C-alpha positions in Angstrom: 0.1 0.0 0.0 1.1 3.6 -0.3 0.6 4.5 3.0 1.8 1.8 5.4 0.7 2.2 8.9 -2.2 4.3 8.2 -6.1 3.3 7.8 -7.3 3.6 4.3 -9.0 6.9 3.8 -12.7 6.7 2.8 -14.6 8.8 -0.3 -14.5 12.4 -0.3 -17.5 13.5 1.3 -20.2 15.0 -0.2 -19.5 18.4 0.7 -16.0 18.7 -0.7 -17.3 17.7 -4.1 -18.6 20.3 -6.7 -22.4 20.3 -7.5 -22.4 18.7 -11.0 -20.6 15.4 -9.0 -24.1 14.0 -8.2 -26.6 16.0 -10.5 -24.7 16.0 -14.0 -24.3 12.4 -15.2 -23.4 13.5 -18.9 -20.5 16.0 -17.8 -19.4 13.7 -14.9 -19.1 10.7 -17.7 -16.8 13.2 -19.6 -14.8 14.1 -16.6 -14.4 10.2 -15.5 -13.4 9.1 -19.1 -9.6 8.9 -19.9 -7.8 11.7 -21.7 -6.7 11.8 -25.1 -3.3 10.6 -26.3 -2.8 14.2 -27.6 -3.8 17.9 -26.2 -3.9 19.3 -29.8 -6.7 16.8 -30.7 -9.3 19.3 -28.7 -7.4 21.5 -26.2 -10.5 23.1 -25.1 -11.8 19.9 -23.6 -8.4 18.6 -22.4 -7.8 21.8 -20.5 -11.3 21.9 -19.0 -10.7 18.1 -17.6 -7.2 18.9 -16.1 -8.2 22.0 -14.3 -11.2 20.3 -12.8 -9.1 17.2 -11.5 -6.1 19.2 -10.6 -8.0 21.4 -8.5 -9.8 18.2 -6.9 -6.7 16.4 -6.2 -5.0 19.5 -4.7 -8.1 20.3 -2.5 -8.4 16.3 -1.5 -4.8 16.6 0.3 -5.1 19.8 1.5 -8.3 18.7 3.4 -6.9 15.4 4.7 -3.7 17.5 5.8 -1.7 14.2 4.4 1.5 15.1 2.8 1.7 11.8 0.9 -0.8 10.2 -1.6 -0.6 7.7 -4.5 -2.9 6.6 -7.4 -4.8 4.0 -6.1 -5.6 5.8 -2.8 -6.8 8.9 -5.3 -8.9 6.3 -7.3 -10.8 5.0 -4.4 -11.2 8.5 -3.0 -13.0 9.5 -6.1 -15.0 6.6 -6.7 -18.5 7.6 -7.8 -21.1 4.7 -8.4 -18.6 2.2 -8.9 -16.7 3.9 -11.2 -13.1 5.3 -10.7 -11.5 8.0 -12.9 -9.4 6.6 -15.9 -7.6 9.4 -16.2 -6.1 10.2 -13.0 -2.9 8.9 -14.0 -2.5 11.6 -16.6 -3.6 14.0 -13.9 -0.6 13.1 -11.3 1.8 13.1 -14.1 1.1 16.7 -15.1 0.8 17.7 -11.4 4.5 16.1 -11.2 5.7 18.2 -14.1 4.2 21.4 -12.5 6.0 20.7 -9.4 3.0 20.5 -7.4 3.8 16.9 -6.7 6.8 15.0 -6.1 7.9 11.3 -6.1 8.8 10.2 -2.4 12.0 8.6 -3.9 13.1 11.4 -5.7 12.6 13.5 -2.9 14.7 11.2 -0.3 17.3 11.0 -3.1 17.6 15.0 -3.0 18.3 15.2 0.7 21.4 13.6 2.5 19.1 11.2 4.5 21.8 8.7 5.7 20.4 8.7 9.1 16.8 7.4 8.0 16.4 3.8 8.7 13.2 2.5 6.8 14.6 -0.4 5.4 17.3 -1.7 3.2 15.1 -1.4 0.2 14.6 2.2 0.3 18.7 2.3 0.1 19.1 0.2 -2.5 16.0 1.4 -4.9 16.8 5.3 -4.3 19.6 5.6 -6.3 18.5 3.7 -9.2 15.2 5.7 -9.2 16.9 9.0 -8.6 18.9 8.3 -12.0 16.0 7.1 -13.9 14.1 10.3 -12.7 16.7 12.5 -13.7 17.2 10.8 -17.0 13.6 10.6 -18.1 12.3 13.2 -16.0 8.2 13.0 -14.9 6.7 12.2 -18.3 6.0 8.3 -17.0 2.6 7.9 -15.4 3.4 6.9 -11.8 2.3 3.4 -10.6 -0.5 2.9 -8.4 1.4 2.3 -5.2 4.2 4.7 -6.0 4.2 7.2 -3.0 3.8 10.9 -4.1 4.3 14.1 -1.9 2.3 17.3 -1.9 5.3 19.9 -2.1 3.5 23.0 -1.0 1.6 20.9 1.6 5.1 19.3 2.7 6.6 22.7 2.8 3.8 24.3 5.0 4.0 21.5 7.5 7.8 21.4 7.8 7.0 25.1 8.8 4.6 24.6 11.2 6.9 21.8 13.2 9.6 24.6 13.3 7.2 27.1 14.7 6.0 24.4 17.2 9.5 23.6 18.1 10.6 27.3 18.7 7.4 28.2 21.0 8.3 24.8 23.5 10.3 24.7 26.1 12.6 22.3 24.1 14.1 25.5 22.0 15.9 26.7 25.1 18.6 23.9 24.4 20.5 23.9 21.5 20.0 20.2 20.1 17.4 17.8 21.3 17.0 14.2 20.8 14.9 12.5 18.0 12.7 10.7 20.5 11.9 13.9 22.4 11.2 15.6 19.1 8.8 13.1 17.9 6.9 13.0 21.2 6.4 16.9 20.9 5.4 16.5 17.2 2.8 13.7 17.8 -0.2 15.9 17.2 1.2 17.4 14.0 2.5 13.8 12.4 -0.1 11.4 12.2 2.8 8.6 11.5 6.8 8.5 11.8 7.0 8.3 8.0 5.6 11.5 7.6 7.6 13.4 10.7 10.8 11.8 8.9 9.5 13.8 5.8 9.1 16.8 7.5 12.7 16.5 9.1 14.0 16.0 5.6 12.3 18.9 4.3 13.6 21.2 7.1 17.1 19.6 6.3 16.8 20.7 2.9 15.9 23.9 3.7 18.8 24.0 6.1 17.0 24.8 9.2 18.0 21.8 10.9 20.8 19.1 11.1 20.9 15.5 12.3 23.3 13.4 13.2 23.7 9.9 14.8 25.5 9.6 18.1 26.0 6.0 19.9 22.8 4.9 18.0 20.7 7.8 18.8 19.9 10.7 16.4 20.5 14.1 17.6 18.4 17.0 16.1 20.0 20.7 16.0 17.6 23.5 15.0 18.8 27.1 13.8 18.2 29.7 16.3 16.4 32.2 14.3 13.4 31.8 12.1 15.4 32.9 8.9 18.7 31.6 10.0 20.7 28.6 8.8 21.6 25.8 10.8 25.4 25.3 11.7 27.1 22.1 11.5 27.0 19.9 14.4 30.1 20.1 16.4 32.0 18.6 19.1 30.4 21.6 21.5 27.0 20.6 20.4 27.8 16.9 21.1 29.2 17.8 24.5 25.9 20.1 25.6 23.8 17.0 24.5 25.6 14.7 26.6 25.5 17.2 29.5 21.7 17.7 29.0 21.7 13.6 29.0 23.3 13.4 32.2 21.1 16.0 33.7 18.3 14.1 32.9 19.7 10.6 34.3 20.6 12.4 37.6 17.3 13.7 37.9 15.5 10.4 37.4 18.2 8.9 39.4 17.3 11.4 42.4 13.5 11.1 41.9 14.0 7.2 42.2 16.1 7.4 45.2 13.9 9.7 47.0 11.1 7.2 46.6 13.4 4.7 47.9 14.2 6.5 50.8 10.3 7.2 51.5 9.9 3.4 51.2 12.7 2.7 53.9 10.9 5.4 56.1 7.6 3.5 55.9 9.0 0.0 56.5 10.7 1.3 59.4 7.2 2.6 60.6 5.7 -0.7 60.1 8.7 -2.6 61.8 8.2 -0.3 65.1 4.4 -1.1 65.2 5.1 -4.9 65.0 7.6 -4.7 67.5 10.6 -5.6 65.3 13.2 -3.3 66.4 16.3 -4.3 64.7 14.4 -4.7 61.4 13.3 -1.0 62.1 17.3 0.1 62.8 18.1 -1.8 59.5 15.6 0.3 57.6 16.7 3.9 58.9 20.1 2.7 58.0 19.2 2.2 54.8 17.1 5.6 54.4 20.2 7.7 56.0 22.4 6.2 53.2 19.7 6.7 50.4 19.3 10.3 51.8 23.5 10.6 51.5 23.4 9.4 48.1 20.5 11.8 47.0 22.6 14.6 48.4 25.7 13.8 46.3 23.7 13.3 43.4 22.3 16.8 44.2 25.8 18.3 44.1 26.5 16.6 40.7 23.2 17.8 39.4 23.7 21.5 40.5 27.4 21.2 38.8 26.1 20.0 35.5 23.4 22.7 35.6 25.7 25.5 36.3 27.6 24.1 33.7 25.0 24.2 31.2 24.1 27.9 32.2 27.6 28.8 31.5 27.4 27.5 28.2 24.2 29.0 27.5 25.5 32.6 28.9 28.4 32.2 26.7 26.5 31.4 23.4 24.5 34.5 24.2 27.5 36.3 24.9 28.8 35.4 21.4 25.7 36.2 19.9 25.7 39.9 21.5 29.3 40.0 20.6 28.8 39.1 17.0 25.8 41.6 16.9 28.0 44.5 18.0 30.7 43.2 15.5 28.3 43.4 12.6 27.2 46.7 13.8 30.7 48.1 14.1 31.7 47.1 10.5 28.1 48.4 9.5 29.0 52.0 11.0 32.4 52.2 9.8 31.0 51.5 6.4 28.4 54.4 6.7 30.9 56.7 7.8 33.9 55.8 5.4 33.5 59.1 3.5 32.4 61.2 6.5 35.0 63.8 8.3 34.7 66.6 10.4 36.4 68.8 8.0 34.1 67.7 5.3 31.1 68.3 7.5 32.4 71.9 8.3 33.0 72.7 4.5 29.5 71.5 3.8 27.9 73.6 6.2 29.7 76.5 5.1 28.9 76.1 1.7 25.4 75.8 2.8 25.5 79.1 4.9 26.9 80.8 1.9 24.2 79.9 -0.5 21.5 80.9 2.0 23.4 84.3 2.2 23.5 84.3 -1.7 19.6 83.6 -1.7 18.7 86.2 0.7 20.6 88.9 -1.2 18.9 88.0 -4.4 15.3 87.9 -2.9 16.4 91.6 -1.4 17.2 92.5 -4.9 14.3 91.1 -6.7 12.0 92.9 -4.0 13.5 96.1 -4.4 12.7 96.4 -8.3 10.0 98.5 -9.3 7.4 97.6 -11.9 7.0 99.4 -15.1 9.6 102.1 -14.1 7.2 103.4 -11.2 9.2 104.1 -8.1 7.5 105.9 -5.0 8.9 107.2 -2.2 7.8 105.6 1.1 7.8 108.9 3.3 5.6 110.5 0.6 2.9 107.4 0.7 3.1 107.6 4.6 2.0 111.2 4.5 -1.0 110.5 1.6 -2.2 107.8 4.1 -2.2 110.2 7.2 -4.3 112.7 5.5 -6.5 110.0 4.1 -7.3 109.2 8.1 -7.6 112.4 9.1 -10.7 113.2 6.7 -12.2 109.8 7.4 -12.2 110.8 11.0 -14.3 114.0 10.1 -16.8 112.1 7.9 -17.4 109.6 10.7 -20.0 112.0 12.6 -23.4 110.8 13.0 -26.2 113.0 11.7 -30.0 112.6 11.6 -31.4 111.6 8.6 -33.0 114.1 6.3 -36.8 113.9 6.7 -38.3 113.0 3.3 -41.7 114.8 2.4 -43.8 115.6 -0.4 -43.3 119.2 -1.3 -46.8 121.6 -0.7 -48.2 118.2 1.0 -50.1 118.8 4.7 -47.7 118.1 7.6 -50.0 116.0 10.2 -49.6 116.8 14.5 -48.2 113.0 14.6 -45.5 113.6 11.9 -44.2 116.8 13.6 -44.2 115.2 17.1 -42.4 112.2 15.7 -39.7 114.9 13.7 -39.6 116.8 17.0 -38.9 113.8 19.1 -36.3 112.5 16.7 -34.7 116.1 16.5 -34.4 116.3 19.9 -32.5 113.1 20.2 -29.9 113.9 17.4 -29.7 117.6 19.0 -28.5 115.7 22.3 -25.8 113.7 20.8 -24.8 116.6 18.8 -24.6 118.9 21.6 -22.0 116.1 23.6 -19.7 115.9 20.5 -19.5 119.2 19.2 -20.9 121.9 21.9 -20.2 124.9 19.7 -22.7 123.8 17.3 -25.6 123.1 19.7 -27.7 126.3 18.8 -28.2 125.6 15.2 -30.4 122.8 15.3 -32.9 124.7 17.9 -32.9 127.7 15.6 -34.2 125.5 12.7 -36.5 124.0 14.9 -37.8 127.4 15.7 -37.9 128.1 11.7 -39.7 125.2 11.1 -42.7 125.7 13.8 
């Protein structure tokens, strides 16, 4: 089978299929038929059928979240009323040509995967398949059980594993055991084969490196999201060994603590039963165990202290490298900048500003159309205009409007008399010397 260790997937749910899947038998008969030998026979129908199945195959892989598939699994998944699509092989060949799918054997051969132990057959057949694939390309229709990989989905899931590790407690250590990483990613990878494929993709992207040490595989991750992992060195192996020693010491301390507690309980039981000698032996055993626990605690503290110093030195090295890069960048940016050149530049700017001010003043002093006026004469004329306007600002009563020869009523005379009285009062306050003139005029009118 193409997916060993996995339950065979069932058919595609009805909600994930296009509407015509159950309603249009004529179109589905066309889509389930085989492709023509040549696209040139009817390119429109060929492209329409290819677009339908390409979208459906890719959508199925993304919906299932499985990075691997094969022709047989897709035929079973797209079975309709006892019929299977006859052109799926051509569709997979087209997806291989476009780079949307890749043969698993070709993918493994493109990465240094000597640390993987999937069986002898993989390593015997892999070079031959890789050579044939390089010579023939992807023109051959894949076999029914040949494993294919969704390239984009594999990259996305590998990125997900990397981010999941970065956000976990294991990221505080530069290296991690493969078994611990497998337990951490159990929810992301349904089976061990998929987990190894994701690690291969990360190794291909140079974000992890894997080394087998004393029969155990060690994984080293890149420290940054966009950084490349450095090769495994003696320091990494030494740190890993210290981490293993720390775990063993912690487990041993926990085991001895349980043993000491058991000796204590045995001593109590012996006392209750009146077995004094047995109780003393249990207490002696408890004391010996506690002394061993203290010794292991001191060793554990020493190991943890060494690890802390190693992590601190790595942090210091990162800071030192950042400082060194910053100094280099600053030197490059200040390469052509000196104090003398800066002073010369400031002098040039000041000189240009002075020249601009002189030009502006010169342009502002030029008269338009050859007419030049003295500013003193303009000020005198402005003062005379202001004096004339102050004389004309007196509030005089309005001139009464009356039709000549028309008789004047008593009401009109009283209103005019009242208005003249108010106006005369205002004029008397403003110009006392002219207060008698309105009264004379009033007497004449009466």
